[in-house]
matplotlib code that plots the C-alpha trace (Angstrom):
import matplotlib.pyplot as plt

x = [-84.7, -87.6, -87.5, -90.2, -91.1, -92.8, -96.2, -96.4, -97.2, -93.9, -95.5, -94.6, -97.1, -97.1, -98.1, -94.8, -93.0, -89.5, -87.9, -89.0, -88.3, -85.0, -82.0, -79.5, -76.8, -78.7, -78.9, -75.2, -74.4, -76.5, -74.8, -71.3, -72.2, -73.8, -70.7, -68.0, -69.7, -69.5, -70.3, -66.6, -65.3, -67.9, -67.1, -63.7, -65.1, -67.8, -65.7, -68.0, -67.6, -68.7, -71.5, -72.8, -72.9, -74.8, -77.3, -77.9, -78.6, -80.9, -82.8, -83.1, -84.4, -87.0, -88.1, -88.4, -89.9, -87.4, -84.2, -81.6, -78.6, -78.1, -75.5, -72.7, -69.7, -67.6, -69.5, -73.0, -75.0, -77.5, -81.1, -83.4, -84.9, -81.3, -80.6, -83.8, -83.0, -79.4, -80.6, -82.8, -80.5, -77.0, -77.1, -78.7, -76.3, -73.2, -74.4, -74.9, -71.4, -70.0, -71.9, -70.7, -67.1, -66.7, -64.8, -65.8, -64.4, -66.0, -64.2, -61.0, -60.8, -60.6, -63.5, -62.6, -63.2, -65.7, -64.6, -66.1, -65.6, -64.9, -62.6, -60.0, -59.6, -59.4, -56.6, -54.6, -55.0, -56.8, -55.2, -51.6, -52.5, -53.8, -51.1, -49.2, -52.4, -52.7, -49.1, -50.1, -52.9, -55.9, -58.3, -60.0, -62.9, -63.0, -65.9, -65.9, -68.9, -70.7, -71.9, -75.7, -75.8, -72.9, -74.7, -77.8, -75.7, -74.2, -77.7, -78.3, -75.1, -72.9, -70.1, -68.4, -66.8, -67.7, -65.7, -68.5, -68.3, -71.2, -72.5, -75.2, -78.7, -80.2, -78.5, -78.7, -75.1, -72.5, -69.9, -66.9, -65.1, -62.0, -60.3, -60.9, -60.3, -59.0, -60.0, -57.5, -57.8, -55.2, -54.0, -50.9, -47.9, -48.5, -52.1, -50.8, -48.3, -50.9, -53.3, -50.6, -49.7, -53.3, -54.3, -57.1, -54.9, -55.6, -59.2, -58.7, -62.4, -62.3, -59.0, -60.3, -63.2, -60.7, -59.5, -61.4, -63.0, -62.6, -65.0, -66.6, -70.2, -72.2, -73.5, -69.9, -70.4, -66.9, -66.1, -69.4, -68.7, -65.2, -66.5, -69.3, -67.1, -63.8, -64.9, -68.4, -69.7, -71.8, -69.8, -71.5, -69.1, -70.0, -67.6, -65.4, -64.7, -66.7, -65.1, -66.3, -64.3, -61.7, -58.9, -59.9, -60.1, -56.6, -55.3, -57.0, -55.8, -52.3, -52.3, -53.1, -56.9, -57.7, -58.3, -60.3, -60.9, -59.6, -59.0, -55.5, -54.8, -55.4, -53.0, -50.4, -47.8, -48.4, -48.1, -44.9, -43.4, -44.3, -46.6, -49.6, -49.7, -51.8, -53.8, -55.1, -54.1, -56.9, -56.5, -59.5, -59.7, -62.9, -62.9, -65.1, -65.2, -64.9, -66.6, -65.8, -69.0, -69.2, -71.9, -73.3, -72.2, -69.2, -66.7, -67.3, -64.6, -61.4, -59.9, -62.6, -61.3, -57.7, -58.7, -60.8, -58.0, -55.4, -57.5, -58.0, -54.2, -53.3, -55.9, -54.1, -51.6, -54.0]
y = [-22.0, -21.0, -21.3, -23.5, -23.9, -26.8, -26.5, -27.7, -31.2, -31.5, -31.9, -29.7, -27.9, -30.6, -33.2, -35.0, -35.4, -34.3, -36.2, -34.1, -37.2, -38.1, -39.0, -36.2, -38.7, -39.4, -35.7, -35.3, -38.2, -36.6, -33.3, -34.9, -36.8, -33.7, -31.6, -34.2, -35.6, -39.3, -41.9, -43.0, -39.5, -38.9, -42.1, -41.1, -37.7, -39.3, -42.1, -44.6, -47.4, -46.7, -49.4, -47.7, -44.3, -46.0, -47.6, -44.4, -42.5, -45.2, -45.0, -41.2, -41.6, -44.1, -41.6, -38.7, -40.8, -39.1, -40.0, -37.7, -38.7, -39.9, -42.6, -42.0, -44.1, -41.9, -40.2, -39.0, -36.0, -34.3, -34.3, -31.2, -32.6, -32.9, -29.3, -28.3, -30.4, -29.2, -25.6, -26.3, -28.3, -27.0, -23.9, -25.5, -28.5, -26.3, -24.2, -27.3, -28.6, -25.3, -25.4, -29.0, -27.9, -29.9, -27.0, -28.3, -31.8, -35.2, -38.1, -36.0, -35.5, -32.0, -31.1, -29.8, -26.2, -25.7, -22.7, -21.3, -18.4, -17.4, -19.9, -17.4, -15.8, -19.1, -20.2, -17.0, -15.6, -17.8, -21.2, -19.9, -17.8, -20.9, -23.3, -22.8, -23.8, -26.9, -27.8, -27.4, -29.9, -27.8, -29.7, -27.7, -28.6, -25.9, -25.2, -22.7, -20.8, -17.5, -15.6, -16.0, -19.8, -20.2, -18.1, -20.2, -23.3, -21.6, -20.9, -24.7, -25.3, -26.5, -23.9, -22.4, -19.4, -17.8, -15.1, -13.1, -10.4, -8.6, -8.2, -10.7, -9.2, -9.1, -9.9, -13.7, -14.1, -11.8, -10.5, -8.2, -6.4, -8.4, -6.6, -4.4, -6.0, -3.7, -4.1, -3.3, -2.8, -5.1, -6.6, -8.3, -6.0, -6.3, -5.0, -2.3, -1.1, -1.0, 1.0, 3.5, 4.0, 4.8, 8.4, 8.2, 6.8, 9.9, 8.7, 5.2, 4.2, 5.0, 3.1, 0.1, -0.3, -1.7, -4.4, -7.6, -7.7, -10.9, -11.6, -14.4, -13.3, -11.9, -9.0, -7.9, -7.2, -6.2, -4.3, -2.4, -1.3, -0.1, 2.0, 3.5, 4.3, 5.3, 6.7, 7.8, 6.1, 3.1, 0.2, -0.4, -3.0, -6.7, -9.4, -11.0, -14.0, -15.3, -18.0, -19.9, -18.0, -15.4, -17.8, -18.5, -14.7, -14.3, -17.1, -15.7, -12.2, -13.3, -15.3, -12.1, -12.6, -9.0, -6.9, -7.3, -6.0, -8.4, -8.4, -7.2, -10.2, -12.5, -10.8, -9.0, -11.7, -11.3, -7.5, -7.8, -10.2, -7.9, -10.6, -8.2, -4.4, -2.0, 0.0, 2.5, 3.7, 5.8, 7.8, 5.9, 2.4, 0.5, -1.5, -4.3, -5.1, -8.7, -9.8, -12.7, -14.3, -16.7, -19.2, -18.6, -21.3, -22.3, -20.9, -23.9, -25.3, -23.5, -24.2, -22.0, -19.2, -19.9, -19.8, -16.6, -14.8, -16.0, -14.7, -11.3, -11.0, -12.1, -9.8, -6.7, -7.4, -8.3]
z = [-58.3, -56.1, -52.4, -50.7, -47.1, -45.4, -43.8, -40.2, -41.2, -43.2, -46.6, -49.6, -51.7, -54.3, -51.7, -51.5, -48.2, -47.3, -44.4, -41.5, -39.3, -41.0, -39.0, -39.0, -40.0, -43.2, -44.0, -43.2, -45.5, -48.2, -47.9, -48.0, -51.2, -52.7, -52.1, -52.9, -56.0, -55.2, -52.6, -52.7, -52.0, -49.2, -47.3, -45.8, -44.9, -42.9, -41.5, -43.1, -45.7, -49.2, -49.0, -45.8, -47.6, -50.5, -48.1, -46.2, -49.5, -50.6, -47.2, -47.6, -51.2, -49.9, -47.2, -49.6, -52.5, -54.8, -56.6, -55.2, -57.3, -60.8, -60.8, -63.3, -64.4, -62.1, -59.2, -59.1, -60.3, -58.0, -59.3, -58.9, -55.7, -54.4, -55.2, -53.4, -50.3, -50.2, -50.2, -47.2, -45.0, -45.8, -43.6, -40.6, -40.8, -41.2, -38.2, -36.1, -37.0, -35.9, -32.6, -32.0, -32.4, -35.6, -37.3, -40.6, -40.3, -40.2, -38.6, -38.4, -42.1, -43.6, -45.9, -49.4, -50.1, -53.0, -55.0, -58.3, -60.6, -64.2, -66.0, -67.2, -63.8, -62.0, -64.3, -64.5, -61.0, -58.5, -58.8, -58.8, -55.7, -53.9, -54.8, -51.5, -49.5, -51.6, -50.8, -47.1, -47.4, -48.3, -50.7, -53.5, -55.7, -58.4, -60.7, -63.7, -64.9, -65.1, -62.1, -61.9, -62.2, -59.8, -57.2, -57.6, -57.0, -53.9, -52.6, -52.9, -50.8, -53.7, -53.4, -50.4, -52.2, -55.5, -57.3, -59.0, -61.7, -60.0, -56.4, -55.5, -55.2, -51.7, -48.4, -48.3, -49.7, -48.1, -50.4, -50.3, -53.2, -54.2, -57.1, -60.1, -63.4, -66.1, -69.8, -72.6, -76.4, -78.0, -81.3, -82.5, -83.5, -87.2, -87.0, -84.6, -87.2, -89.9, -87.8, -86.9, -90.6, -91.7, -92.4, -90.0, -87.2, -85.2, -85.1, -83.6, -84.0, -87.7, -88.1, -86.3, -88.8, -91.2, -88.7, -88.0, -84.5, -82.5, -79.6, -77.6, -78.1, -81.0, -78.8, -78.1, -74.4, -73.4, -76.6, -76.5, -72.9, -73.9, -76.7, -74.5, -71.5, -73.3, -76.6, -75.7, -78.8, -79.8, -81.4, -84.7, -86.2, -86.2, -85.1, -87.8, -85.5, -82.6, -80.4, -77.2, -74.5, -73.7, -74.0, -77.6, -78.2, -76.9, -79.1, -82.2, -81.6, -80.9, -84.1, -86.1, -86.6, -85.6, -82.4, -79.3, -75.7, -73.1, -69.3, -68.6, -66.3, -69.2, -71.7, -69.5, -70.2, -74.0, -73.7, -71.7, -74.2, -77.2, -78.6, -78.3, -78.8, -76.6, -79.1, -76.6, -73.2, -71.7, -68.5, -67.0, -68.5, -68.0, -64.8, -63.6, -59.8, -58.8, -55.6, -53.3, -52.1, -49.2, -48.4, -44.9, -42.5, -44.6, -42.2, -40.0, -42.3, -41.3, -44.8, -46.3, -44.1, -45.2, -48.9, -48.4, -46.7, -49.2, -52.0, -50.4, -49.8, -53.3, -55.0, -53.7, -56.5, -59.3]

ax = plt.figure().add_subplot(projection="3d")
ax.plot(x, y, z, "-o")
ax.set_aspect("equal")
plt.show()
């Protein structure tokens, strides 16, 4: 998404006008709807009735000359103009809330914390770590996805915190290293025994050519990296099975479909229970650093700080 700035007269380069004269209350209502995903959810956060929220959004749409939300059976979906508007107003409005002493609340209601990251990591590590905060009243709105789209959505104000598999480019989004994710070469015990019995077992790469490879993508990103960094070779095999995500890879390998390279966090329980076998234990396993990225201005909500610090503390044991 490209960034655009307004000329002095308040018009965009395509000639359409953004609400330079808009009431701050309309913009705050817009941002609450944008982040909560519905008029109904935004209303108590703003201390307004749902019809009032609807009316204010309609007024803002009339002022901008654009539809900001697509109405769905449950909630709303932001349009592209809404993403652009959120990207321009989120930072200033959050900063203003902080200066006013709002501490991230509206009408005395705590704002939800919008958190995003890789699906498997969220399920295995993040949500269990945050469960005590939820019990204490912290509200979470969790989104799964891959890093680059999630960071683009953060720039538009959609997320407060993103767990990224790479450091964001530039300095607009501050980030800190969170944890190192280790990758392991695994198969079910039956395949492990067959590999150990083969004459070429001393050459693991050769032995694995007789075993089906399971992966989540045709270009074998994790497996190729493992071969390059651990064996110093190019992986030439093609996948026998491709599935939509790492959970499906784990399920297929556990069922005996073949071998794969997986994050240790995802399969440690299976290794501990003997349901999977570690095929290789290198002195320096491949690692991928996870980064915790925070949207500027989001610490106006104290619960964002609570979630951030809880994640940092929990990640020491990941």
